[in-house]
N, C-alpha and C positions, 0 to 999 in steps of 0.2 A: 394283657386288653390291648384290641386295638381300635382306637377312636379315630380314625380317619375315615370321612366320612362316607358312607354308600351311594350308590345313583338316588337310591329316590328321597334322601336327607339332602344331597347336594341341589334335588329340582326342589325339593320344599323352599330350602335358602335362597335357591333363586324367585322362583316365584314372591316368598314373602318379602325380599328387598325390593324388588320392582314394585312390588303393590304397596309396600308402606311409604317408599320414595315418592312415591307418586299422588299417594292418599292422604298422607301424613306427615304434608311440610314442615318446619319448623313453627313458619307462621301459623298454622293449623293450632300444634303444641301449645303456641304461648296463648292465641288466642281460648281456647279448653280454657287453660290454665287460669284464666283470667274470669272465667265465668261459671256462676254459680252452679250450674248444671256440669260442666266439664265432659260433656259426652255427646256422640250422637251417634239414635239409634240406625241411621243407614249406615255408618260405617260399620256397626258392629255386625250389622243383616248380611254386608258382602263381604266378612270374614266370614261369617256363616256359610255361606255360598262358596266357600273353598275350603268347608269342613273341621275349620280350625277350634270351634269350639267345641267339637268329637274327637276329638282326635286320639285323645284315653278312651274312648266309651266303644267298646267292643261291638262288632259287625250288626250282630242278633238285636242289638239294640238302640241299631241308627247311627251306628257311630263310625269312626273310620281303622277301630284295629291296631292304633298307633302305639309308638312304645315312650318311655320316657327320656331318653334321648333324642328322640324326634321333636318332643317336645323343651327340651332345653334346647335345639338348635333353632326353634321356632321363637322362644321367649328370648334368644338369644339377641335375635332381630327387632323385636319388639322392642327391647331396651335400647340398640343401635337407635331408633327412631321415636325415642322416648312415646310412645303409643298410649294415650290415657284408655283409663276401665277397667272392668272385672275381669282383665283374661284370665289372670294366676290363682284371684280367689275361687272362682265360680268353674273355669273351666280345668282347672288342674289341681285346687285341693281339696273344693266341694264334690268333684269328680271322683277321683281318688277316694278321698272317705266314705260316699255310695257304693262306690265296686268293692270297698272292701269290709264294709260294717252294716248296709242297708239290710235290710229283706227285700225275698223277692219281691213283695210288690210295690214298694218305695223305689227299687230301681226302675220298676217296669213303668213304674208310675213318672219318676223324674227326670230320668235319664234321655230317653228319647228325643224329648223338645229340648232339652239342653242343648246335645248333639246336632239339634238344630238350630238353635241361639235363641230359640223362642224362648226358654226362662232361662234366668239367671240368679246365682246366689252370693250371699255377703258371710262373712265371717264373722259373729258375735261374740268374742272369743275373751279380747282382754276387759282389764279394770283398771283400777286407779292407780295401780302399779306400770302397770305396758306390760306384765310377764308373763309370755308362754307358757305358762306351768301352774298343775293342779293349783298348789298351795294358794295361787292367787286370785282362785276362781271363787267369789262370792255372794252370785245372785244366787237365791235361792228356787228349786226345781221340781217337783216330784213329778211321778207318773201320774196321771189321773188327779194332779194338782191346779197348782197355778204360779208363773214367773214372776217373781218382784222383783225389780234391780235396776243397775242400770249396767251398759257396755258402754267404754272409749274407746276410741278409733276405730272402730267399725270401716273400711275404706268399700265405698260405692253402694252404701246402705239405698241409697235414694233411686238407684235404679236398678235395685235385684229384685224379684216375687221370692226369692226366700231367704230368711237368717237360719244360717245353722247357730246355735246356741250353746256352749258350756254353762250348765249348770250345778250348783251343790244338791245334793239328797241326802236323806240318812244313810245309804251306805255307800257314796263316793259320787262321783262325776258323772251326771247324766249330758245326754247331749242330742238335743232336739234341735229338729228341721222344721221350721213354722211358716208359713205366710207371713211377707211384711203387711199386709193389709189386715191381718186379725187384729181386735179390738184389744187396746188396750198398748198399742207398739206406738212410739212416739219418736221421731229422730229430730235431732238437732246439727243442725253443722260446724262444724268445728273449724277453726283456722288454722292453717298449715301455710309455709313457706315454698314448698317441692309444689303446689299447684293439684297435688292428688287431694280428692274429695272424701274429706275422713267427719264421721258423726256421732255424735251421744248418740244411743239407743235405749231407751226406757220402756222398759216392761212392768206395766202394772195390769195385776190380777188378772192376767196372759193363761189364757184355759191351755192344758199340752194334756195329751192321752198317750196311750202304749202305742198308736200310731204313727206318731210323733218322735217317737225314740228311737236314734239311731243307734244300734249294737245291745248291748245288754245294760239292763238298768245296774248302775251304781258302776256301772265298768267303760265308761265313754273315752275318758282320758286315755289307755289301750286302745281302742281304737282310731280315735284322733292323733295320736302322736306319731303313727307313721305319715298320716298325710301332712301334718306341719312340717314333716321334713321333708318332706317332696316341695312343700311352699318355701320352705330356706332355699332349696334346691333349684326352682323356678326363679328365685328373686337375686340369686346369688348368678346367672344365668343371664337374669336383665340386667346387671352391675356388668358384668362380662361383656355385654352387647354394647352399652354406653360406654366405656374404657375406651373399648375395640373404634370408636367412632371418634372420641377426645383424641387417640392415637393416631388417627387420618387423618383428621386435621392438622396436627403437629404438622405429620410429613410433608401437607399438602402445602403449609406455612413455611416450612423450611425451606420449601425449594424457590417459592419466588419473593420471599419477604429478603428487600435486598438492604445491607449496610458493609460501610466500607469498599462498597464498589463491587461486593459478592453477597448470592444467598445466603442467611444467616445458616440454614444446613449445613456449608460445607466447616464451620467453624465446631473443634472437636466439642467446646462445651454442651452446644446443642445437640452434638452427637451421642454424647454421653447421656443428658437427659431422654433422648429419644427410648437407647438401648435399655434404659431403667422401666421408661414404658412398657415396651414390649417384651420385658423381663418378666413385670405384674403382671400382663393381662394373659401371658401365654402360662404361665405359674396359676393362676387364678381360675382359667380356663379346666386346666390337666388335673385339679385335684376336683373340681366339679362334676366332669364328666366320669370321673372314676370313684368317687360316691355314688351317684346316678347309677354307674352299672351296678355295685355292690349293692345296693338297695333292691335294682330291678332283678335280679340272681337271685333274692333272699336272702342275701349274707346280712349280717348283723353289723347296719352300716351305722349309727346311731354318732358312734364320735366320728367316723368320718365327712359325713354332713357336717358336725358342728365345726370339725376345722377349715372343711371348704367353704362355707360361709363365713367364718371368721376372717377366714385369710380376703377370703374375697372384697369383705367391706373394707377392709383394713388397703389393700393394693388399688382397688377402683378407686378411692378415695385420695390416695397417693397421685393417681394419674391425673384426677380430676384439678387435681392442685399445681401439682407442677405443668398442666396443660395450662393453665394461667399464666405462671411463669415464662412458658414458650411462649403463646400468643401475646403476654402483654395488655395491654388499655383495648383493643379490639375485642376482646373477650370478656369485658366488664358490660359491652354494650348489649342494649336488648335485644337489638337485632343479632349477634351474634348465638348459633346453638352451645354453645359450651355451658353456660350458669344453667339450659333447659335439664342439660346432662349430669352437669353435677349436683343438682336440685336431687332431681331423680336419683341420684347413686346413693346418695347422702339417705332418702328415706328408704330405698330397700335396703339398706346397710342395719336397718332399725327392725325393719320387719320382722316376723319372724324370730325374733332373740337377735339381741345387738354381740357385739365382736366379747365383751366381758361374759357375759351366758354362755355362749360357745364353748368360750375357753373353759367357764367349768365344767362341762359335759367332758371337754377333750383330759383334763385332768382325772375327772373320775371316771374312764373309761381304758386311762394307763395306769391305775391305782396311784392316782397324787393324792387323793384325798377321801 
């Protein structure tokens, strides 16, 4: 496996970094974190003009014929900037689910406007336990029946046009895609420390039929699980991008902060600490890209994805914590971006399964349980 970026990927990184540096400064991220809306339609529209929402969509459906590795490097840049919004859940996870399991009519109806940035999706999967597991789904829903129950921690539901809802039917898990404006759906914002916009979604007597069903009735989790693994990889890449930014901040600070008449970067303790940051960032990136390569090439990557997500969560959190030690008091000021990066890493480490849940998957993959 050769993970060196090709010319097109290097161009994507260059364009993304330039765009996000100019359009998503830390001041905007801070502003949106405090704003109940937490989102700018004009920013999403500019991203759509660059083709980002349609990166995974085939050209025949108006997309960019992109690759999962291309998405990974793009999301890494988004993590570096702490970009708010539904990109991963809509343009990566929901899009992957529709491509893999939706009917031809559903793909033709939903994917072209999603590729153009005209429609967005949110994932209504988790409930009381916040676990991304079929056993944790209690909300009831049958084809031709009604959805009844609630979902928790639904990210960016307020700006979504459609909800991907996992429900328990008599024959197993069903996955539906329903319009957020459909009668019986209500949103309530949840309080978060990260600034991400999470919601409780209540579904009361929401009618669904066969045209709303994704995949085979009762086999929805088989369709959903691969898309959730892609989501875990994408949020892992987001963590790596944020951690790389922490590393860059520490290296820059070590060159200009003077103590005892010389830059602190000349002291061995700081050099060793920065070396630890490099190890954690590079190792997490390598594991994520290896798992993405396996997944994209049709290999059984469940264990690799779990290992990469679990390691990235722990390693990137360690980078953020050590970054605070290197930078000292200034990193705790609201004007400094480190607290934004730290919160984003923490939130991403829990999304699509925390480290403990993924270690269970790794243990199962190698025969320990």
